[in-house]
C-alpha positions as CSV (number, residue, x, y, z in Angstrom):
1,M,121.9,127.2,114.4
2,D,119.5,129.7,115.9
3,N,117.7,128.2,118.8
4,N,116.0,131.4,119.9
5,P,112.5,130.7,121.1
6,S,111.2,133.4,118.7
7,S,112.2,131.1,115.8
8,F,109.6,128.5,116.8
9,P,105.8,128.6,116.5
10,S,104.0,130.0,119.5
11,K,101.9,127.8,121.7
12,T,98.8,129.9,121.0
13,G,98.7,129.4,117.3
14,D,100.0,127.3,114.4
15,P,101.2,129.5,111.5
16,A,100.3,126.7,109.1
17,M,96.6,127.6,109.7
18,T,97.0,130.8,107.6
19,M,99.8,129.9,105.2
20,T,99.3,129.6,101.4
21,T,101.1,127.4,98.9
22,A,103.4,130.4,98.0
23,D,104.2,130.7,101.7
24,Y,105.3,127.1,102.1
25,I,107.3,127.2,98.9
26,R,109.1,130.4,100.1
27,L,110.1,128.7,103.3
28,E,111.5,125.7,101.4
29,E,113.5,128.0,99.1
30,E,114.8,130.0,102.0
31,Y,115.9,127.2,104.4
32,G,116.1,124.0,102.4
33,A,119.0,122.5,100.4
34,R,118.0,122.7,96.7
35,N,118.7,119.2,95.7
36,Y,115.1,118.6,94.4
37,Q,112.9,120.3,91.9
38,P,109.4,119.3,92.9
39,L,106.2,120.4,91.2
40,D,104.8,123.4,92.9
41,V,102.1,121.7,94.9
42,V,102.1,121.6,98.7
43,L,100.3,118.5,99.9
44,T,98.8,118.2,103.4
45,R,96.6,115.1,103.3
46,G,96.2,111.8,101.5
47,Q,93.8,108.9,101.4
48,G,93.9,106.0,98.9
49,I,94.8,107.3,95.5
50,W,93.9,110.9,96.4
51,V,96.0,113.7,97.9
52,W,94.9,117.3,98.9
53,D,97.0,120.4,98.9
54,V,96.9,123.2,101.5
55,E,94.4,125.1,99.4
56,G,92.0,122.2,99.5
57,N,92.5,121.0,95.9
58,R,92.3,117.3,95.2
59,Y,94.7,115.3,93.0
60,L,95.0,111.8,91.8
61,D,98.5,110.6,92.7
62,C,100.0,108.8,89.8
63,L,103.5,108.5,91.3
64,S,102.8,106.7,94.6
65,A,106.0,108.2,96.2
66,Y,108.0,106.3,93.6
67,S,106.0,103.1,94.4
68,A,106.3,103.4,98.2
69,V,102.5,103.7,98.7
70,N,101.3,100.7,96.6
71,Q,98.7,100.2,99.3
72,G,97.4,103.7,99.0
73,H,98.0,106.8,101.1
74,C,97.4,106.3,104.9
75,H,95.8,102.8,104.6
76,P,93.7,102.5,107.7
77,K,95.0,99.1,108.7
78,I,98.6,100.1,108.3
79,V,98.1,103.4,110.2
80,E,96.3,101.6,113.0
81,T,99.3,99.2,113.4
82,L,101.7,102.2,113.3
83,M,99.8,103.9,116.1
84,T,99.3,100.8,118.2
85,Q,102.9,99.7,118.0
86,A,104.2,103.3,118.5
87,Q,102.5,103.2,122.0
88,R,104.1,99.9,122.9
89,L,107.7,99.8,121.7
90,T,109.4,101.7,118.9
91,L,113.1,100.9,119.1
92,T,115.5,98.5,121.0
93,S,118.5,98.6,118.7
94,R,119.9,95.2,117.8
95,A,121.5,95.0,121.2
96,F,118.3,93.2,122.3
97,R,115.6,91.2,120.6
98,N,112.1,92.3,120.0
99,D,108.8,90.5,119.6
100,Q,108.2,91.7,116.0
101,L,111.4,90.9,114.3
102,G,111.1,87.1,114.2
103,L,107.5,87.3,113.0
104,F,108.5,89.7,110.3
105,Y,111.3,87.3,109.1
106,K,109.0,84.4,108.9
107,E,106.2,86.2,107.1
108,I,108.4,87.9,104.5
109,C,110.2,84.7,103.8
110,G,106.9,82.9,103.3
111,L,105.6,85.6,101.0
112,T,108.8,85.8,98.8
113,D,110.1,82.3,99.1
114,S,113.3,83.5,100.7
115,H,115.5,81.8,103.3
116,M,117.2,84.6,105.2
117,V,116.5,88.3,105.7
118,L,118.6,91.4,106.6
119,P,116.4,94.3,107.6
120,M,117.6,97.8,106.9
121,N,115.9,101.3,106.7
122,S,116.3,102.6,103.1
123,G,116.8,101.3,99.7
124,A,120.3,102.7,99.4
125,E,121.3,101.0,102.7
126,A,120.0,97.7,101.3
127,V,122.2,98.1,98.2
128,E,125.3,99.0,100.3
129,S,124.6,96.0,102.5
130,V,124.4,93.6,99.6
131,I,127.6,94.9,98.1
132,K,129.4,94.1,101.4
133,A,127.8,90.7,101.5
134,V,128.7,89.6,98.0
135,R,132.3,90.8,98.3
136,K,132.8,88.9,101.5
137,W,131.1,85.9,99.9
138,G,133.5,86.2,97.0
139,Y,136.5,86.2,99.2
140,R,135.4,83.6,101.8
141,V,133.5,81.2,99.5
142,K,134.4,81.7,95.9
143,G,138.0,82.3,96.5
144,V,138.5,85.6,94.7
145,P,141.8,87.2,95.7
146,E,141.3,89.8,98.5
147,G,140.7,93.3,97.0
148,Q,139.9,92.0,93.5
149,A,136.1,91.3,93.6
150,E,134.1,92.8,90.7
151,I,130.4,93.4,90.5
152,I,128.7,93.9,87.1
153,V,126.2,96.7,86.9
154,F,124.3,98.3,84.0
155,S,124.1,101.6,82.1
156,N,121.2,103.8,83.0
157,N,121.0,102.1,86.5
158,F,119.6,103.7,89.6
159,H,120.3,102.1,93.0
160,G,120.5,105.1,95.3
161,R,122.6,108.1,96.1
162,T,125.5,107.1,98.3
163,I,129.1,107.7,97.2
164,T,129.6,104.0,96.3
165,I,126.4,103.8,94.3
166,V,126.7,107.0,92.3
167,G,130.2,105.9,91.5
168,F,128.8,103.2,89.2
169,S,126.0,105.4,87.8
170,T,126.2,106.5,84.2
171,E,124.1,109.6,84.9
172,E,126.8,112.4,84.9
173,Q,124.9,114.7,87.2
174,Y,124.8,112.0,89.9
175,R,128.6,111.7,89.8
176,D,129.6,115.3,89.2
177,G,131.8,116.7,92.0
178,Y,131.7,113.6,94.2
179,S,134.9,111.6,93.2
180,P,137.0,109.7,94.1
181,F,134.7,106.6,93.8
182,T,134.7,103.1,95.1
183,P,136.4,100.7,92.6
184,G,135.2,97.2,91.8
185,F,132.3,97.7,89.4
186,R,132.1,97.0,85.6
187,I,129.3,98.8,83.7
188,V,127.7,97.1,80.7
189,P,124.8,98.1,78.4
190,F,121.4,97.2,79.8
191,G,119.6,94.6,77.7
192,D,122.7,93.4,75.9
193,Y,123.3,89.8,77.1
194,A,126.4,89.3,75.1
195,A,128.0,92.3,76.8
196,V,127.2,90.7,80.2
197,E,128.6,87.4,79.2
198,Q,131.8,89.0,78.0
199,A,132.2,91.0,81.2
200,V,132.3,88.0,83.5
201,T,135.8,87.1,84.8
202,P,137.0,84.7,87.5
203,N,136.8,87.7,89.9
204,T,133.2,88.5,89.2
205,V,131.2,88.0,92.4
206,A,127.8,89.4,91.4
207,I,125.5,90.9,88.8
208,L,123.4,93.7,90.2
209,I,120.4,94.6,88.0
210,E,116.9,96.1,88.1
211,P,114.4,93.8,86.4
212,I,112.9,97.0,85.0
213,Q,114.8,100.3,85.2
214,G,112.3,102.6,86.9
215,E,114.3,105.9,87.4
216,G,115.9,105.2,84.0
217,G,112.6,105.6,82.3
218,I,110.6,102.3,82.7
219,I,113.1,100.4,80.5
220,I,112.2,96.7,80.1
221,P,114.9,94.3,79.0
222,P,114.3,91.9,76.0
223,A,112.2,88.8,76.7
224,G,114.4,86.1,78.1
225,Y,117.1,88.4,79.2
226,M,116.7,87.8,82.9
227,S,116.5,84.0,82.6
228,K,119.7,84.1,80.5
229,A,121.4,86.1,83.2
230,R,120.2,83.6,85.8
231,A,121.7,80.7,83.8
232,L,124.9,82.6,83.3
233,C,125.3,83.2,87.1
234,D,124.6,79.5,87.7
235,R,127.2,78.5,85.2
236,E,129.9,80.9,86.3
237,G,129.4,80.8,90.0
238,V,128.2,84.4,90.2
239,V,125.5,85.8,92.6
240,L,122.5,87.3,90.9
241,I,121.2,90.4,92.8
242,L,117.8,91.9,91.8
243,D,117.0,95.4,92.9
244,E,113.3,95.2,93.3
245,I,112.9,98.3,95.5
246,Q,110.6,99.9,92.9
247,T,109.4,96.8,91.0
248,G,108.7,94.5,94.0
249,L,105.6,94.1,96.1
250,G,103.0,94.0,93.4
251,R,104.0,97.0,91.3
252,T,104.4,95.0,88.1
253,G,101.5,92.6,88.6
254,K,103.5,90.0,90.4
255,M,104.8,89.9,94.0
256,L,108.3,90.2,92.6
257,A,109.1,91.2,89.0
258,E,111.5,88.2,88.7
259,E,108.4,86.0,88.5
260,H,107.6,87.3,85.0
261,E,110.5,85.1,83.7
262,G,110.2,82.4,86.3
263,I,113.5,82.9,87.9
264,V,114.7,83.3,91.5
265,A,117.5,85.7,92.4
266,D,120.2,84.8,95.0
267,L,119.6,88.2,96.6
268,T,116.6,90.4,96.2
269,L,116.3,94.0,97.5
270,I,113.0,95.4,98.6
271,G,111.9,98.6,100.3
272,K,109.4,101.4,99.6
273,A,106.0,99.7,99.6
274,L,107.3,97.3,102.3
275,S,105.7,99.7,104.8
276,G,103.0,101.1,102.6
277,G,104.7,104.5,102.8
278,C,104.2,104.8,106.6
279,Y,107.7,104.2,107.9
280,P,111.2,103.6,106.5
281,I,112.1,99.9,106.1
282,S,114.0,97.9,103.5
283,A,115.3,94.3,103.4
284,V,117.8,92.1,101.7
285,L,116.2,88.8,100.9
286,S,118.7,86.0,100.4
287,N,119.6,82.3,100.2
288,K,121.6,81.3,103.2
289,A,124.8,80.9,101.2
290,V,125.4,84.6,100.8
291,L,124.0,86.3,103.9
292,G,125.4,83.4,105.9
293,V,128.9,85.0,105.5
294,F,127.9,87.7,108.0
295,Q,129.0,87.1,111.6
296,P,128.2,89.2,114.7
297,G,129.9,92.5,114.3
298,D,130.3,92.3,110.5
299,H,127.4,94.7,109.8
300,G,124.7,96.5,111.6
301,S,122.1,99.2,111.9
302,T,120.6,100.9,115.0
303,Y,117.2,101.2,113.5
304,G,117.3,98.2,111.2
305,G,114.7,95.6,112.3
306,N,113.1,97.9,114.8
307,P,109.8,96.8,116.2
308,L,107.8,99.7,114.8
309,A,109.1,99.1,111.2
310,C,108.6,95.3,111.5
311,A,105.0,95.6,112.8
312,V,104.1,98.1,110.0
313,A,105.7,95.9,107.3
314,R,103.8,92.9,108.5
315,T,100.5,94.7,108.1
316,A,101.5,96.3,104.8
317,M,102.3,92.8,103.4
318,R,99.0,91.4,104.6
319,V,97.2,94.3,102.9
320,L,98.8,93.5,99.5
321,V,97.6,89.9,99.7
322,E,94.3,90.2,101.4
323,E,93.1,93.0,99.2
324,D,94.4,91.4,96.0
325,L,96.4,94.5,95.1
326,I,98.9,92.5,93.1
327,G,96.0,91.0,91.0
328,N,94.6,94.5,90.6
329,S,97.9,95.7,89.1
330,A,98.0,92.7,86.8
331,R,94.4,93.4,85.6
332,L,94.4,97.1,85.3
333,G,98.0,97.7,84.1
334,P,97.4,96.4,80.6
335,Y,94.1,98.3,80.3
336,F,95.9,101.6,81.4
337,M,98.7,101.0,78.8
338,E,96.3,100.1,76.0
339,Q,94.3,103.2,76.6
340,L,97.4,105.4,76.8
341,A,98.8,103.8,73.6
342,G,95.5,104.6,71.8
343,I,95.8,108.3,72.5
344,K,96.5,110.0,69.1
345,S,99.1,112.5,70.1
346,P,102.0,113.8,67.9
347,H,104.1,114.1,71.1
348,V,104.1,110.4,72.1
349,K,106.9,108.2,70.9
350,E,106.2,105.0,72.9
351,V,104.1,103.7,75.8
352,R,105.7,100.8,77.8
353,G,105.5,99.2,81.1
354,R,104.4,96.2,83.2
355,G,101.5,96.1,85.6
356,L,101.0,99.6,87.0
357,M,104.5,100.8,86.3
358,I,104.1,102.7,83.0
359,G,106.3,105.1,81.1
360,V,105.1,107.4,78.2
361,E,108.1,108.5,76.2
362,L,107.8,111.8,74.3
363,Y,109.6,112.9,71.2
364,P,112.4,115.3,71.9
365,D,110.7,118.1,70.0
366,A,107.7,117.9,72.4
367,G,109.6,120.3,74.7
368,G,110.3,117.9,77.6
369,A,108.0,116.0,79.9
370,R,108.1,118.5,82.7
371,H,105.6,121.0,81.2
372,F,103.2,118.1,80.5
373,C,103.4,117.1,84.2
374,E,102.7,120.7,85.2
375,K,99.6,120.8,82.9
376,L,98.4,117.5,84.4
377,K,98.8,119.0,87.9
378,A,96.6,121.9,86.8
379,R,93.9,119.3,85.9
380,G,94.1,117.3,89.1
381,L,96.6,114.6,88.3
382,L,100.1,114.3,89.8
383,C,103.0,112.5,88.0
384,K,106.7,113.1,87.5
385,E,109.1,113.3,84.6
386,T,112.3,111.3,84.3
387,H,115.2,111.5,81.9
388,E,113.6,114.7,80.5
389,N,111.3,113.1,77.9
390,I,109.5,110.4,79.9
391,I,106.4,110.7,82.0
392,R,105.9,108.0,84.6
393,F,102.4,106.7,85.6
394,A,102.5,104.6,88.7
395,P,99.3,105.0,90.8
396,P,98.6,103.2,94.1
397,L,97.5,99.6,93.5
398,V,94.1,100.4,95.1
399,I,93.1,102.3,91.9
400,T,89.9,101.2,90.1
401,K,89.0,101.2,86.4
402,D,86.8,104.2,86.9
403,D,89.7,106.1,88.5
404,I,91.9,105.2,85.5
405,D,89.2,106.4,83.1
406,W,89.1,109.7,85.0
407,A,92.8,110.0,84.7
408,L,92.8,109.1,81.0
409,E,90.4,111.9,80.1
410,R,92.9,114.4,81.6
411,I,96.0,112.7,80.1
412,E,94.5,112.7,76.7
413,Y,93.5,116.3,76.8
414,V,97.0,117.4,77.9
415,L,98.9,115.1,75.4
416,K,96.8,116.5,72.6
417,T,97.3,120.1,73.4
């Protein structure tokens, strides 16, 4: 690596002051790993539902950083907490206790009706942690023979990008070139209850499922599917794990998406909006039976449960409740979907979603969702394609009806042209 002082900005001037969108993109292309294909917009500022690029153009954000900024960009209360805590104490590691962790535990348990919490930093870390927990539970509590534990997962799933997780993905690109993979996973079709039932064996320790498949294209299982899965787990002595990293914390119009079918998971994974997009934090929420298998030294994280993350999360959770953002999602989500479904476009195959988590699936002959997202960008609205033919709309939960109407005008124009 070149550490020559000439490689760094001078003290007398910041080069960003004179750079254009093309300049920034050129830097990314020259120095960055090319594992993303973002839209060609370079953002520099955000507030609420709006973001601005380096040229001063304003856009309505309809992706919310994959539902990480449910509370809106740079929410003033969350930012204030971030700044205050950053000047007091940021990190202790788990070698010592800090004055934010216990309060975070108590408040998140009260908010989600959980009994025990394991704090981590990213969604993928939470998934890896829960895989370890249920395997140990299977061996220590259920009595599964060592090395034989199985976890049932689902086609079209998305739980992260680690080697273990991509090993049970059904998306070929996510797996290509990364084998050998971790064994112990059985993949069944999403939405097919009979297939889940048939996949359960005496060695099954858990079912890991997204209540709505977000990255998979806003795929909602049939009514009653989750409650049947809950009953199956109870009957067979299997742990039900819900990955609510995208669906949780108000996105679907409930605090947790599991509430739509009146069930309670044994383990729930949350992240993203847990900090309102201001700092990485995730959590495994659990009954005491499963996380209780961990003893000191079994698992850890230097940054997990750090005071800065916990303080930010505590404020982010309060904002969700005090500003009724979950109710706003429940009220405006159906309106947004109704209006989208009413757009007479030859390109639209289906509109589906729950709360403010909405997918518009296009017919294959529409030419793919990417160019529609590019056209929407040109008209001041940012969204992202998934699975080639699906456009996701997931604005911050602070959005208003007037804002949605503003977006709909642009969406209708683009879908009709």
